[in-house]
BADRENLUM-479205 format. One record per residue (C-alpha): residue in three letters; y, z, x. Coordinates in steps of 0.05 Angstrom, whole numbers, padded with zeros to 5 digits, always signed. Example, Ala and Ser with C-alpha at 12.3 -4.5 7.8 and 13.67 -1.06 7.14 Angstrom:
<recs>
ALA-00090+00156+00246/SER-00021+00143+00273/
</recs>
This chain:
<recs>
MET-01769-02205+00683/GLU-01721-02205+00742/ILE-01693-02137+00761/GLY-01632-02125+00803/ILE-01570-02086+00821/ASP-01496-02100+00810/SER-01442-02066+00851/PHE-01367-02064+00848/ALA-01363-02037+00919/SER-01335-01972+00893/ASN-01291-01933+00940/THR-01280-01872+00896/GLY-01316-01806+00886/ILE-01322-01760+00826/ASP-01252-01731+00840/GLY-01222-01801+00835/LYS-01203-01800+00909/ALA-01232-01843+00964/ILE-01302-01823+00985/THR-01279-01834+01056/THR-01215-01857+01089/ASN-01260-01907+01127/SER-01270-01966+01080/ALA-01311-01999+01135/GLN-01362-01943+01126/VAL-01364-01956+01051/MET-01377-02029+01064/LYS-01431-02014+01116/GLU-01467-01970+01065/LEU-01462-02023+01011/LEU-01495-02074+01058/GLU-01550-02023+01073/ARG-01562-02017+00998/ILE-01569-02092+00991/GLU-01620-02091+01047/GLN-01656-02035+01011/ALA-01658-02076+00948/ASP-01688-02134+00986/ASN-01739-02090+01020/SER-01757-02057+00954/GLY-01775-02124+00923/LEU-01716-02130+00874/ASP-01698-02200+00852/VAL-01622-02202+00852/PHE-01561-02165+00878/GLY-01492-02179+00848/ILE-01422-02163+00873/GLY-01365-02159+00824/GLU-01293-02180+00833/HIS-01234-02133+00825/HIS-01165-02127+00854/ARG-01156-02051+00849/LYS-01151-01995+00899/GLU-01216-01962+00877/PHE-01259-02024+00891/LEU-01271-02064+00955/ASP-01297-02127+00922/SER-01236-02172+00920/ALA-01273-02223+00965/PRO-01345-02220+00939/THR-01371-02282+00973/ILE-01355-02252+01041/ILE-01396-02190+01024/LEU-01452-02233+00998/ALA-01451-02276+01060/ALA-01457-02214+01103/ALA-01515-02192+01060/ALA-01548-02261+01066/ALA-01553-02251+01141/ARG-01589-02185+01131/THR-01637-02203+01076/LYS-01695-02251+01067/ARG-01712-02263+00994/ILE-01665-02229+00945/ARG-01619-02274+00905/LEU-01544-02262+00916/THR-01495-02270+00860/SER-01426-02252+00834/ALA-01420-02201+00779/VAL-01373-02232+00756/THR-01328-02285+00787/VAL-01262-02281+00750/LEU-01257-02355+00739/SER-01194-02353+00697/ALA-01152-02333+00757/ALA-01189-02374+00810/ASP-01190-02446+00833/PRO-01257-02476+00812/VAL-01257-02521+00874/ARG-01254-02461+00920/VAL-01304-02422+00878/PHE-01354-02479+00884/GLN-01341-02488+00959/ASN-01349-02413+00972/PHE-01414-02407+00935/ALA-01442-02473+00961/THR-01429-02446+01031/LEU-01463-02381+01012/ASP-01522-02422+00987/LEU-01528-02456+01055/VAL-01521-02390+01093/SER-01573-02356+01049/GLN-01621-02416+01049/GLY-01615-02428+00974/ARG-01607-02358+00946/ALA-01536-02362+00917/GLU-01517-02357+00844/ILE-01451-02349+00806/VAL-01438-02308+00743/VAL-01371-02332+00717/GLY-01330-02293+00666/ARG-01261-02269+00649/GLY-01270-02198+00675/SER-01256-02132+00642/PHE-01192-02118+00680/ILE-01130-02162+00678/GLU-01095-02148+00745/SER-01117-02216+00774/PHE-01072-02254+00725/PRO-01004-02231+00752/LEU-01032-02227+00822/PHE-01048-02301+00823/GLY-00991-02324+00779/PHE-01026-02336+00713/ASN-01003-02317+00643/LEU-01048-02271+00604/LYS-01031-02308+00540/ASP-01071-02366+00567/TYR-01132-02321+00575/ASP-01183-02363+00538/GLU-01153-02432+00550/LEU-01152-02420+00625/PHE-01225-02400+00627/ALA-01249-02458+00584/GLU-01213-02509+00627/LYS-01235-02480+00693/LEU-01307-02474+00671/ASP-01305-02547+00652/LEU-01281-02565+00722/LEU-01331-02520+00757/LEU-01389-02552+00719/ASN-01362-02621+00734/ILE-01361-02605+00808/ARG-01431-02577+00805/GLN-01456-02641+00774/ASN-01417-02692+00814/GLU-01402-02699+00887/VAL-01342-02743+00871/VAL-01299-02717+00814/ASP-01250-02748+00766/TRP-01218-02694+00724/ALA-01152-02676+00691/GLY-01129-02612+00656/LYS-01069-02571+00637/PHE-01068-02515+00689/ARG-01087-02552+00753/ALA-01069-02617+00788/ALA-01116-02674+00769/LEU-01172-02696+00815/LYS-01180-02771+00823/ASN-01242-02798+00858/GLN-01242-02733+00898/ALA-01304-02715+00939/ILE-01318-02640+00943/TYR-01358-02609+00999/PRO-01402-02575+01020/ARG-01458-02587+00971/PRO-01507-02529+00961/LEU-01579-02528+00984/GLN-01602-02518+00912/ASN-01600-02583+00872/LEU-01558-02549+00818/LEU-01524-02485+00839/PRO-01543-02433+00786/ILE-01484-02414+00742/TRP-01491-02359+00690/LEU-01438-02343+00638/GLY-01420-02270+00636/VAL-01399-02247+00566/GLY-01376-02184+00530/GLY-01377-02184+00455/THR-01341-02245+00427/PRO-01382-02295+00386/GLU-01343-02353+00416/SER-01367-02335+00486/PHE-01440-02334+00465/ILE-01433-02400+00428/ARG-01398-02432+00488/ALA-01456-02412+00534/GLY-01506-02441+00485/VAL-01470-02507+00477/LEU-01465-02515+00552/GLY-01537-02494+00563/LEU-01518-02439+00613/PRO-01559-02376+00623/LEU-01524-02316+00592/MET-01508-02250+00626/VAL-01490-02198+00573/ALA-01451-02137+00596/ILE-01468-02079+00551/ILE-01433-02017+00574/GLY-01432-01979+00509/GLY-01460-01975+00439/ASP-01530-01993+00415/THR-01560-02052+00452/HIS-01593-02080+00389/ARG-01525-02094+00358/PHE-01519-02154+00405/ARG-01580-02189+00374/PRO-01538-02230+00324/LEU-01495-02255+00382/VAL-01556-02272+00424/ASP-01584-02309+00364/LEU-01518-02348+00359/TYR-01526-02367+00432/ARG-01598-02391+00424/GLN-01581-02430+00360/ALA-01521-02463+00392/GLY-01564-02482+00452/LYS-01618-02510+00407/GLU-01569-02551+00367/ALA-01539-02578+00432/GLY-01608-02602+00453/HIS-01623-02552+00508/ALA-01695-02530+00520/PRO-01710-02458+00502/GLU-01731-02441+00573/LYS-01662-02461+00597/LEU-01629-02410+00551/LYS-01642-02348+00592/VAL-01612-02280+00573/GLY-01595-02227+00624/LEU-01572-02155+00611/HIS-01522-02117+00654/SER-01521-02042+00639/LEU-01496-01978+00669/GLY-01555-01941+00698/TYR-01585-01894+00749/VAL-01656-01873+00764/ALA-01682-01809+00796/SER-01751-01777+00801/THR-01740-01739+00735/THR-01695-01749+00676/GLN-01663-01681+00688/GLU-01646-01700+00759/ALA-01618-01768+00739/VAL-01572-01738+00686/ALA-01549-01681+00732/ASP-01532-01731+00786/TYR-01500-01785+00744/TYR-01461-01751+00687/PRO-01405-01715+00725/GLY-01381-01776+00762/TYR-01391-01822+00702/ALA-01350-01776+00658/GLU-01293-01774+00709/THR-01292-01849+00721/PHE-01293-01870+00649/THR-01245-01817+00626/ARG-01197-01842+00679/ILE-01206-01915+00660/GLY-01202-01895+00587/ARG-01132-01868+00597/GLU-01111-01939+00617/ARG-01144-01971+00557/GLY-01133-01920+00502/TRP-01205-01895+00499/PRO-01221-01823+00482/PRO-01245-01777+00538/VAL-01320-01779+00554/THR-01361-01724+00522/ARG-01431-01701+00538/GLU-01453-01713+00466/ARG-01430-01785+00469/PHE-01463-01795+00536/GLU-01530-01769+00509/MET-01525-01818+00451/GLN-01515-01875+00501/ARG-01574-01849+00541/GLY-01618-01843+00480/PRO-01671-01892+00456/LEU-01622-01943+00426/GLY-01562-01932+00472/ALA-01541-01979+00527/PHE-01548-01933+00587/LEU-01608-01939+00633/VAL-01606-01868+00660/GLY-01669-01827+00669/SER-01737-01825+00703/PRO-01771-01890+00722/GLU-01819-01884+00664/GLU-01765-01871+00613/VAL-01720-01927+00638/ALA-01777-01978+00642/GLU-01796-01963+00569/LYS-01723-01971+00549/ILE-01716-02038+00584/VAL-01777-02063+00546/ARG-01746-02039+00481/HIS-01681-02073+00497/SER-01718-02138+00512/THR-01754-02135+00446/ALA-01690-02119+00409/LEU-01655-02179+00439/GLY-01713-02227+00428/GLY-01733-02228+00501/ILE-01691-02221+00565/SER-01702-02255+00632/ARG-01662-02208+00677/VAL-01635-02137+00677/THR-01586-02109+00727/PHE-01565-02037+00740/GLN-01492-02019+00753/MET-01498-01952+00790/ASP-01439-01943+00837/ASN-01391-01920+00784/ALA-01407-01845+00785/GLY-01389-01821+00855/LEU-01462-01818+00876/SER-01479-01810+00949/HIS-01505-01867+00990/GLU-01571-01830+00999/LYS-01580-01821+00924/LEU-01565-01894+00911/LEU-01615-01916+00964/LYS-01669-01873+00932/ALA-01652-01901+00863/ILE-01659-01972+00888/GLU-01726-01956+00919/LEU-01750-01925+00853/ILE-01727-01985+00813/GLY-01764-02032+00859/SER-01828-01992+00870/ARG-01836-01961+00800/ILE-01795-01996+00746/ALA-01808-02067+00769/THR-01883-02052+00774/MET-01885-02020+00705/ILE-01849-02078+00672/ASN-01880-02137+00709/GLY-01947-02109+00731/
</recs>
């Protein structure tokens, strides 16, 4: 099982204000954490895409390219690329270039994102939410497959015998489909034969099993080999030496962040009782000691019929750079060893 970290380049602390007025320092520390993940033997590091004051990841391929120059083996991916509001030609060119810079370590996780600010920012209508994504994914996969593209759609000018460069070092640039909880998204990934990255940020993880089964069945019916139909799991998480330490570190900032976001979305305020349910044996959160979290990842994998990748989203709770560095080291030295031997 591949184990990694996802980051949204968070620029906020537990009080909802900037950790530092120096965003350059925040970025410097993020790159140091990616180096730590590489040195700790983790398999993948992902950078999200947002267009909000509290995140510094509006240009993720630039962050990943900087990380490529400072790392040797870790795979570098988006988490996720908001394809609905992007030009697939530029997405491919950016990640193909990253693949060359990193000597074949680039990946893309495409999705529609959990925030909607990119739609008005780039001049798209939210009512076209699904249609935009489907059309742009079709074009992106066409470009990946063909150096010279003939394509026409509704939302973008047609391409006629158009060559698209550069081409990546990898023969097929890996593209994962990031999904939330809609059956149509799981089926789409299966029909296309794309590996699936499931974002589970709440509830019981096992409730996604019917959706994962839909994905695998759709992939089988479309003629894709089972080994091509990989399932990854993205979860909120944090690891410390003991469970008590992990909870004490993580909960205050998590509660502030998700209560604040909840006010935008109509969610109830975070409570400690609800947090403990999420942290419990069936809940989605990967928060605890290395032993506890490793056991939980194995349970999640069993519940979902086997997973190929798990990534921790940790920088959403105002944790210090030092605590995040230590957590990454523990995930690499303890959790990865316990799961993979």
